[in-house]
C-alpha positions in Angstrom: -21.0 -29.9 -98.4 -23.1 -27.3 -100.1 -23.5 -29.1 -103.4 -24.5 -32.3 -101.7 -27.0 -30.6 -99.6 -28.5 -29.0 -102.7 -29.0 -32.3 -104.5 -30.0 -34.3 -101.4 -33.7 -33.9 -102.2 -33.2 -35.3 -105.7 -31.2 -38.2 -104.2 -34.0 -39.0 -101.7 -36.6 -39.1 -104.5 -34.2 -41.2 -106.8 -33.6 -43.7 -104.0 -37.4 -43.9 -103.2 -38.1 -44.6 -106.9 -35.5 -47.4 -106.9 -36.7 -48.9 -103.6 -40.5 -48.8 -104.4 -41.1 -48.2 -108.1 -44.8 -49.3 -107.8 -45.6 -46.5 -105.4 -43.3 -43.9 -106.9 -44.3 -44.5 -110.5 -44.9 -40.9 -111.8 -41.4 -39.8 -112.4 -39.2 -37.4 -110.5 -41.7 -34.5 -110.1 -44.4 -37.0 -109.0 -42.0 -38.5 -106.6 -41.3 -35.1 -105.0 -45.1 -34.5 -104.6 -45.6 -37.9 -103.1 -42.8 -37.5 -100.5 -43.9 -34.0 -99.5 -47.6 -34.9 -99.3 -47.0 -38.0 -97.1 -44.1 -36.9 -95.0 -43.6 -33.2 -95.4 -40.8 -31.1 -96.9 -38.4 -32.1 -94.2 -38.3 -35.7 -95.6 -36.4 -34.4 -98.6 -33.4 -33.8 -96.3 -33.4 -37.4 -95.1 -29.9 -38.8 -95.1 -28.3 -35.4 -95.5 -25.6 -36.0 -92.8 -24.2 -39.3 -94.2 -24.6 -38.0 -97.8 -22.5 -34.8 -97.1 -19.9 -36.5 -94.9 -19.5 -39.6 -97.1 -19.2 -37.8 -100.4 -16.9 -35.1 -99.0 -14.5 -37.8 -97.9 -14.9 -39.7 -101.1 -14.4 -36.7 -103.3 -11.2 -35.8 -101.4 -9.7 -39.2 -102.0 -11.1 -39.5 -105.6 -10.0 -36.2 -107.1 -6.7 -36.0 -105.2 -6.0 -39.6 -106.0 -6.7 -39.3 -109.8 -4.3 -36.4 -109.9 -1.6 -38.3 -108.0 -1.9 -41.5 -110.1 -2.0 -39.5 -113.3 1.1 -37.6 -112.5 3.0 -40.7 -111.4 2.1 -42.4 -114.7 3.3 -39.5 -116.7 6.6 -39.5 -114.7 7.2 -43.1 -115.7 6.0 -42.8 -119.4 7.2 -39.3 -120.1 5.2 -36.4 -121.6 4.8 -38.1 -125.1 4.0 -41.4 -123.6 1.4 -39.8 -121.3 -0.2 -38.0 -124.2 -0.3 -41.1 -126.4 -1.8 -43.2 -123.5 -3.9 -40.5 -121.8 -7.2 -42.5 -122.0 -5.6 -45.5 -120.4 -4.0 -43.3 -117.7 -7.4 -41.7 -117.0 -9.0 -45.1 -116.7 -6.3 -46.6 -114.4 -6.0 -43.6 -112.2 -9.7 -43.3 -111.7 -10.2 -47.0 -110.9 -7.4 -47.0 -108.3 -8.5 -43.7 -106.7 -12.2 -44.7 -106.6 -11.5 -48.1 -105.0 -9.6 -46.5 -102.2 -12.3 -43.8 -101.8 -15.1 -46.4 -101.6 -13.6 -48.0 -98.6 -14.4 -44.8 -96.7 -17.7 -44.1 -98.5 -19.5 -47.4 -98.2 -20.4 -47.3 -94.5 -21.9 -43.8 -94.8 -23.8 -44.8 -98.0 -25.2 -47.8 -96.2 -26.5 -45.5 -93.4 -27.9 -43.0 -95.9 -29.9 -45.6 -97.8 -31.2 -47.2 -94.6 -32.4 -43.8 -93.4 -34.1 -43.0 -96.7 -36.0 -46.3 -96.6 -36.6 -46.0 -92.8 -36.3 -42.4 -91.7 -36.7 -43.2 -88.0 -34.1 -46.0 -88.0 -31.6 -45.6 -85.1 -33.4 -42.4 -84.1 -32.9 -40.8 -87.5 -29.4 -39.5 -86.9 -26.1 -40.4 -88.5 -24.4 -41.8 -85.3 -27.6 -43.5 -84.1 -28.3 -45.2 -87.5 -24.7 -46.3 -87.8 -24.7 -47.8 -84.3 -28.0 -49.6 -85.0 -26.7 -51.0 -88.3 -23.6 -52.5 -86.5 -25.8 -53.9 -83.7 -28.2 -55.4 -86.2 -25.7 -56.9 -88.8 -22.2 -56.4 -87.5 -19.6 -54.1 -89.0 -19.1 -56.0 -92.3 -22.8 -56.9 -92.7 -24.0 -53.5 -91.7 -21.5 -51.2 -93.4 -20.1 -53.3 -96.3 -22.9 -55.5 -97.6 -23.1 -53.1 -100.5 -19.4 -52.8 -101.1 -19.3 -55.1 -104.2 -22.2 -53.3 -106.0 -20.7 -50.0 -104.9 -17.5 -50.9 -106.7 -19.5 -52.0 -109.7 -21.3 -48.7 -109.6 -18.6 -46.3 -108.6 -15.5 -47.6 -110.4 -17.0 -47.7 -113.9 -18.8 -44.4 -113.1 -15.6 -42.6 -112.1 -13.6 -44.1 -115.0 -16.2 -42.9 -117.4 -16.5 -39.5 -115.6 -12.8 -38.6 -115.9 -12.4 -39.9 -119.4 -15.5 -38.2 -120.7 -14.6 -35.0 -118.9 -11.1 -35.0 -120.1 -12.1 -35.6 -123.7 -15.0 -33.0 -123.5 -12.6 -30.4 -122.0 -10.1 -31.1 -124.8 -12.8 -30.8 -127.5 -14.2 -27.6 -126.0 -10.8 -26.0 -125.8 -9.7 -27.2 -129.2 -12.9 -25.8 -130.8 -12.5 -22.4 -129.1 -8.7 -22.2 -129.6 -8.0 -22.3 -125.8 -4.7 -23.4 -124.3 -5.7 -25.7 -121.4 -2.5 -24.9 -119.6 -3.0 -21.2 -119.6 -6.7 -20.5 -118.9 -8.1 -17.6 -116.9 -10.2 -18.3 -113.8 -13.4 -17.6 -115.6 -12.5 -19.8 -118.6 -11.4 -22.6 -116.3 -14.8 -22.4 -114.5 -16.7 -22.4 -117.8 -14.8 -25.4 -119.2 -15.1 -27.3 -116.0 -18.9 -26.7 -115.7 -19.7 -27.6 -119.3 -17.5 -30.7 -119.5 -18.6 -31.7 -116.1 -22.3 -31.8 -117.1 -21.5 -34.0 -120.1 -19.3 -36.3 -118.0 -21.9 -36.6 -115.3 -24.8 -37.6 -117.5 -22.7 -40.1 -119.4 -21.3 -41.7 -116.3 -24.7 -41.8 -114.6 -26.1 -43.8 -117.5 -23.2 -46.3 -117.5 -23.3 -46.9 -113.7 -27.1 -46.8 -113.1 -27.8 -50.6 -113.0 -25.2 -51.0 -110.1 -26.7 -47.9 -108.4 -30.1 -49.6 -108.4 -28.7 -52.8 -106.9 -26.9 -50.8 -104.2 -30.1 -49.0 -103.2 -31.9 -52.3 -103.1 -29.3 -54.4 -101.2 -29.2 -51.9 -98.3 -32.9 -52.1 -97.8 -33.9 -54.4 -94.9 -34.8 -57.9 -96.2 -34.1 -57.2 -99.9 -32.9 -60.3 -101.9 -33.6 -62.8 -99.1 -31.4 -64.0 -96.3 -28.5 -65.6 -98.2 -25.0 -64.3 -98.8 -24.3 -61.0 -100.6 -23.9 -62.5 -104.1 -27.1 -64.6 -103.7 -29.0 -61.5 -102.5 -27.7 -59.4 -105.5 -28.7 -62.1 -107.9 -32.2 -62.4 -106.5 -32.7 -58.6 -106.6 -31.5 -58.5 -110.2 -33.9 -61.3 -111.2 -36.8 -59.7 -109.4 -36.3 -56.2 -111.0 -35.4 -57.3 -114.5 -32.7 -55.9 -116.8 -34.7 -53.0 -118.3 -35.9 -51.7 -114.9 -32.4 -52.1 -113.5 -31.2 -49.8 -116.2 -34.0 -47.2 -116.3 -35.9 -46.9 -113.0 -34.8 -43.6 -111.4 -32.4 -42.8 -114.2 -33.9 -39.4 -115.0 -33.5 -38.2 -111.4 -30.0 -39.6 -111.3 -28.9 -37.9 -114.5 -30.1 -34.5 -113.0 -28.4 -35.2 -109.7 -25.1 -36.5 -111.1 -24.9 -34.0 -114.0 -25.2 -31.2 -111.5 -22.9 -32.7 -108.9 -20.2 -33.6 -111.5 -20.2 -30.1 -112.9 -19.9 -28.6 -109.4 -17.1 -31.1 -108.5 -14.9 -30.2 -111.4 -15.5 -26.5 -111.0 -14.8 -26.5 -107.3 -11.7 -28.7 -107.7 -10.2 -26.6 -110.4 -11.0 -23.4 -108.5 -9.5 -24.7 -105.2 -6.4 -25.8 -107.1 -6.0 -22.3 -108.6 -6.7 -20.6 -105.2 -3.9 -22.7 -103.6 -1.5 -21.8 -106.3 -1.4 -25.4 -107.5 -1.9 -26.4 -111.1 -4.0 -29.4 -112.3 -2.0 -31.6 -114.7 -3.3 -31.3 -118.3 -2.2 -33.8 -120.9 -0.6 -32.1 -123.9 1.2 -33.2 -127.1 4.9 -32.3 -126.8 5.4 -32.8 -130.5 3.5 -29.6 -131.1 6.0 -27.7 -128.8 8.7 -28.2 -131.4 6.7 -26.3 -134.1 
């Protein structure tokens, strides 16, 4: 909850830039100034409730799910097979876990984006905005109109995040002569934070076009009145490929880099505090030497 509360202002500005790039055309710092000048500092906390609740639930399913699927794959393939296919296992585990997590996240993300674009919608509260969305568009239309772009955004993002973090952690430990399976608490934290920042920035860049589409499609009237695919196509055509990939990217890299570092650090710390161990791929052939 704390880390999402800390980056909520960045998320508000990022979403405003994506929704109205003409008005918010002076970068992240300029976006902060515009929001504060027009709506006050409190506007930077818009959508905090659905942001915190949604991503807390999603993180629980995502990180726990990746560990579960990763371990199940290694059980079937064996230690050597797991090591040889670790990239594929990371990708498959992340895709499966994220898809499950997004079913729970999508309704809260729809509420968050609507509140950021219309702060007074449904009275400005999480329950009120959720009820107003359902009344206006029904459960599927209100909560899941952005499910397809969310999958296109979150699944590649999570796949990239876990692969990049795993590779970065391996590289950091190899260069420093650290055994990943026997790290102290401080070393675990340092490796998680550094590899998490690298993973977050890389994953943010890869998934940004879909993030822009998701922000747009949850804005009232965006993309016309047709079906979901038609609306997404219209939005993409209106924005253009370059803007789809770059508008709001700086703010998102800051937000996701910070969040991802915090996520891996907290997950590793909680696992250690509970006496559980995170599974680390290792080459069993080296054990024989």
